[in-house]
C-alpha positions as CSV (number, residue, x, y, z in Angstrom):
1,X,0.0,0.0,0.0
2,X,1.4,3.4,-1.0
3,X,2.2,5.9,1.7
4,X,0.7,8.6,-0.4
5,X,-3.0,9.2,0.1
6,X,-5.6,9.9,-2.6
7,X,-6.7,13.5,-1.6
8,X,-9.4,14.0,-4.3
9,X,-12.2,15.4,-2.2
10,X,-15.6,17.0,-2.2
11,X,-16.1,20.0,0.0
12,X,-19.6,19.2,1.4
13,X,-21.8,22.4,1.2
14,X,-24.2,21.3,4.0
15,X,-21.4,21.8,6.5
16,X,-18.8,23.8,4.7
17,X,-16.0,22.4,6.7
18,X,-15.9,18.7,5.8
19,X,-13.8,17.3,2.9
20,X,-15.3,13.9,1.7
21,X,-13.2,11.5,-0.2
22,X,-14.2,11.4,-3.9
23,X,-12.5,8.1,-4.8
24,X,-14.9,5.3,-4.0
25,X,-18.4,4.5,-2.7
26,X,-17.4,3.3,0.7
27,X,-14.9,6.0,1.3
28,X,-17.4,8.7,0.3
29,X,-20.1,7.3,2.4
30,X,-17.8,7.0,5.4
31,X,-16.7,10.6,4.9
32,X,-20.3,11.7,4.6
33,X,-21.0,10.3,8.1
34,X,-18.8,13.0,9.6
35,X,-21.6,15.5,9.0
36,X,-23.8,15.3,12.1
37,X,-27.2,17.1,11.7
38,X,-29.5,16.9,14.7
39,X,-32.9,17.9,13.4
40,X,-35.0,14.7,12.6
41,X,-35.7,15.6,8.9
42,X,-32.1,16.5,8.3
43,X,-30.9,13.3,9.8
44,X,-33.3,11.3,7.6
45,X,-32.1,13.2,4.5
46,X,-28.5,12.6,5.5
47,X,-29.2,8.8,5.9
48,X,-30.9,8.7,2.5
49,X,-28.0,10.4,0.8
50,X,-25.6,8.1,2.6
51,X,-27.5,5.0,1.4
52,X,-27.5,6.4,-2.2
53,X,-23.8,7.0,-2.1
54,X,-23.2,3.5,-1.0
55,X,-24.9,2.3,-4.2
56,X,-24.2,5.0,-6.8
57,X,-20.9,6.5,-5.5
58,X,-19.7,10.0,-4.7
59,X,-21.2,11.6,-7.8
60,X,-24.5,12.0,-5.7
61,X,-22.8,14.3,-3.2
62,X,-23.1,18.0,-4.0
63,X,-20.2,20.3,-3.5
64,X,-17.0,21.5,-5.0
65,X,-14.5,18.9,-6.3
66,X,-11.1,19.8,-5.0
67,X,-7.8,18.3,-4.0
68,X,-7.5,18.5,-0.2
69,X,-4.3,20.3,0.9
70,X,-2.7,19.2,4.2
71,X,-2.3,22.3,6.5
72,X,1.3,21.5,7.2
73,X,4.6,21.3,5.3
74,X,4.9,17.9,3.5
75,X,7.7,16.6,5.7
76,X,5.7,17.4,8.8
77,X,2.5,15.9,7.3
78,X,4.2,12.7,6.2
79,X,5.7,12.4,9.7
80,X,2.3,12.5,11.3
81,X,0.9,9.9,8.8
82,X,3.8,7.6,9.7
83,X,3.0,7.9,13.4
84,X,-0.6,7.2,12.7
85,X,0.2,4.1,10.7
86,X,2.4,2.8,13.4
87,X,-0.4,3.2,16.0
88,X,-3.5,2.3,13.9
89,X,-2.2,0.2,11.0
90,X,-2.3,1.0,7.3
91,X,-4.8,3.4,5.8
92,X,-5.3,4.8,2.3
93,X,-7.6,7.7,2.6
94,X,-8.9,10.5,4.9
95,X,-12.1,12.4,5.4
96,X,-11.3,15.7,7.0
97,X,-13.1,18.0,9.4
98,X,-11.7,21.6,9.7
99,X,-13.2,23.4,12.8
100,X,-15.3,26.2,11.6
101,X,-15.1,28.3,14.8
102,X,-12.6,31.1,14.6
103,X,-11.7,30.6,18.2
104,X,-11.2,26.8,18.2
105,X,-8.1,25.6,16.4
106,X,-7.1,22.2,15.1
107,X,-8.8,19.7,12.9
108,X,-9.9,16.1,12.8
109,X,-9.6,13.3,10.3
110,X,-11.3,9.9,9.8
111,X,-8.6,7.4,8.7
112,X,-9.9,5.0,6.0
113,X,-8.8,1.6,4.9
114,X,-10.6,0.3,1.8
115,X,-13.3,2.8,2.6
116,X,-13.9,1.8,6.2
117,X,-13.0,3.9,9.1
118,X,-10.1,2.5,11.2
119,X,-9.4,5.4,13.5
120,X,-10.4,9.0,14.2
121,X,-7.6,11.6,14.7
122,X,-7.9,14.9,16.6
123,X,-5.1,17.4,16.2
124,X,-4.4,20.6,18.1
125,X,-1.4,22.9,18.6
126,X,-1.7,22.6,22.4
127,X,-0.1,19.2,23.4
128,X,-1.4,19.6,26.9
129,X,-4.9,19.9,25.8
130,X,-4.7,16.8,23.6
131,X,-3.0,14.8,26.4
132,X,-5.7,15.8,28.8
133,X,-8.5,14.8,26.5
134,X,-6.8,11.5,25.8
135,X,-6.5,10.8,29.5
136,X,-10.2,11.7,30.0
137,X,-11.4,9.4,27.2
138,X,-9.1,6.6,28.4
139,X,-10.6,6.9,31.9
140,X,-14.2,7.0,30.7
141,X,-13.6,4.0,28.4
142,X,-12.0,1.9,31.2
143,X,-15.1,2.6,33.3
144,X,-17.3,0.7,30.8
145,X,-20.3,3.1,31.0
146,X,-23.8,1.5,31.2
147,X,-25.8,4.3,29.5
148,X,-23.5,5.4,26.7
149,X,-20.4,4.4,24.7
150,X,-17.1,6.2,24.2
151,X,-14.6,5.5,21.5
152,X,-11.8,3.2,22.5
153,X,-8.5,5.2,22.8
154,X,-5.6,4.0,20.6
155,X,-2.6,6.4,21.0
156,X,-1.5,9.9,21.4
157,X,1.6,11.7,20.3
158,X,3.0,14.9,18.9
159,X,4.9,16.3,15.9
160,X,4.1,19.5,14.1
161,X,0.8,19.2,15.9
162,X,-0.3,17.1,18.9
163,X,-2.7,14.3,18.1
164,X,-4.8,11.6,19.6
165,X,-6.3,8.5,17.9
166,X,-9.5,6.8,18.9
167,X,-11.4,4.0,17.3
168,X,-13.9,5.0,14.7
169,X,-17.6,5.3,15.6
170,X,-20.1,3.7,13.2
171,X,-19.6,5.0,9.7
172,X,-23.1,6.1,9.0
173,X,-25.0,9.3,10.0
174,X,-25.8,9.1,13.7
175,X,-28.9,10.7,15.2
176,X,-29.2,13.0,18.2
177,X,-30.4,11.7,21.5
178,X,-34.0,13.0,21.9
179,X,-35.1,11.4,25.1
180,X,-34.9,13.8,28.0
181,X,-34.9,10.9,30.5
182,X,-32.0,9.1,28.8
183,X,-30.1,12.4,28.4
184,X,-30.4,12.9,32.1
185,X,-29.2,9.4,32.9
186,X,-26.2,9.9,30.6
187,X,-25.3,13.2,32.2
188,X,-25.5,11.7,35.7
189,X,-23.3,8.8,34.7
190,X,-20.8,11.0,33.1
191,X,-20.5,13.0,36.4
192,X,-20.1,9.8,38.3
193,X,-17.3,8.4,36.0
194,X,-15.4,11.7,35.7
195,X,-15.2,12.0,39.5
196,X,-12.7,9.2,39.3
197,X,-10.9,10.6,36.3
198,X,-10.5,14.3,36.7
199,X,-8.4,16.1,39.3
200,X,-10.4,18.8,41.1
201,X,-8.8,22.2,40.3
202,X,-7.7,24.1,43.4
203,X,-10.0,27.0,42.5
204,X,-13.2,24.8,42.0
205,X,-15.8,25.3,44.7
206,X,-16.2,22.2,46.9
207,X,-19.8,21.6,45.8
208,X,-18.9,21.6,42.0
209,X,-19.1,18.3,40.2
210,X,-17.4,16.8,37.1
211,X,-19.2,17.5,33.8
212,X,-18.7,16.9,30.1
213,X,-18.8,20.6,29.5
214,X,-20.2,20.5,25.9
215,X,-23.2,18.3,26.5
216,X,-25.1,19.2,23.3
217,X,-27.1,17.1,20.8
218,X,-24.2,17.1,18.3
219,X,-22.0,15.5,20.9
220,X,-24.5,13.0,22.3
221,X,-25.4,10.8,19.3
222,X,-27.5,7.6,18.7
223,X,-26.8,4.8,16.3
224,X,-29.3,2.7,14.5
225,X,-29.5,0.2,17.4
226,X,-30.4,3.1,19.8
227,X,-27.1,3.0,21.6
228,X,-25.8,6.4,22.8
229,X,-22.3,7.6,21.8
230,X,-20.8,10.6,23.6
231,X,-18.0,12.4,21.7
232,X,-15.8,15.5,22.0
233,X,-14.5,15.4,25.6
234,X,-12.0,18.4,25.4
235,X,-14.1,20.6,27.6
236,X,-14.6,18.1,30.5
237,X,-14.0,19.7,33.9
238,X,-15.8,20.9,37.0
239,X,-19.0,22.9,36.9
240,X,-22.0,23.7,39.1
241,X,-24.5,20.8,39.7
242,X,-26.9,20.6,36.8
243,X,-24.7,22.5,34.3
244,X,-24.5,19.6,31.8
245,X,-28.3,18.9,32.1
246,X,-29.2,22.5,31.6
247,X,-26.9,23.0,28.6
248,X,-28.2,19.7,27.1
249,X,-31.9,20.8,27.6
250,X,-31.2,24.2,26.1
251,X,-29.4,23.0,23.0
252,X,-32.0,20.2,22.6
253,X,-34.7,22.9,22.5
254,X,-32.9,24.9,19.8
255,X,-32.1,21.9,17.6
256,X,-35.3,19.8,17.8
257,X,-37.8,21.6,20.0
258,X,-37.4,19.7,23.2
259,X,-39.2,21.3,26.1
260,X,-37.3,23.8,28.2
261,X,-37.0,23.0,31.9
262,X,-39.5,24.8,34.2
263,X,-36.5,26.2,36.2
264,X,-32.8,25.7,36.7
265,X,-30.3,26.1,39.5
266,X,-29.2,29.7,39.6
267,X,-25.5,28.8,39.7
268,X,-25.8,26.6,36.7
269,X,-27.6,29.4,34.8
270,X,-24.8,31.8,35.7
271,X,-22.1,29.2,34.6
272,X,-23.9,28.6,31.3
273,X,-24.4,32.3,30.7
274,X,-20.6,32.9,31.1
275,X,-19.9,30.0,28.8
276,X,-22.1,31.3,26.1
277,X,-20.6,34.7,26.4
278,X,-17.0,33.3,26.3
279,X,-17.8,31.3,23.1
280,X,-19.6,34.2,21.5
281,X,-16.4,36.3,21.9
282,X,-14.2,33.7,20.2
283,X,-16.6,32.2,17.6
284,X,-17.6,35.1,15.4
285,X,-19.6,32.9,13.1
286,X,-22.0,31.7,15.8
287,X,-23.3,35.1,17.0
288,X,-27.0,34.5,16.2
289,X,-27.0,31.0,17.7
290,X,-25.3,32.2,20.9
291,X,-27.7,35.2,21.2
292,X,-30.7,32.8,20.9
293,X,-29.2,30.6,23.6
294,X,-28.8,33.5,26.0
295,X,-32.4,34.7,25.2
296,X,-33.7,31.2,26.1
297,X,-31.6,31.0,29.2
298,X,-32.9,34.3,30.4
299,X,-36.5,32.9,30.0
300,X,-35.8,30.0,32.5
301,X,-36.5,31.0,36.1
302,X,-33.8,30.3,38.6
303,X,-34.4,28.2,41.7
């Protein structure tokens, strides 16, 4: 197998930041699965397109046909690929996700072998941040959660960028968890598990609890068997009790109309208000969405 990858790609317009392989049905379908809509009709449309691509190939996918360019000098890029092959085995293609937020750097890639995902790579210039996330994912995976699944960690390392590899999630479009009861159970178990994984910061109030930190429908996914997969653990940390549940309920409301809670702990409201403000400051493209979240948060009475 050649060390050089086929980088012919389709820049998928529904996301604007995903480059899908254009060199085979399986590879294109696997790359398409990286797009993660949350609203039910969009999930159905995504799955219909995925099924069509599996039969008819990448020509069904709309978007600009391009050759994807690695964001690093060639020697640095080839060095990263070598490290990934050493850790995950051979692969012959990539589907790439460039973070759209102006304040969140790094990118991710699905490593493909004969069109099937063999590993998922996350890259970031901050090696400490990557190592911390890998430690969190490793600890959560070892705990063997009952209410959700987390990708198996494979390896971490550094080169021109720090990176971590985890096993690939199912290579078809996952849905968003809609059940408020199950979402609450997942949030509770995450807190229980992270209590044995995260060190409590010296400045964290004694009553704060471990939290995922980005407990949104696009990070809490469901497969066709109904199993829940929780992804993107880089913001795990300590927060006021109820913070994950509140953020999950608020974003579930904006994505598929889930009911808002009748009230919320005041400290969790304040924490989430500060989080939204901080993200609004660093993510210029999300101003409208962040403004809507703050409006909805203001409408929830404190208790």
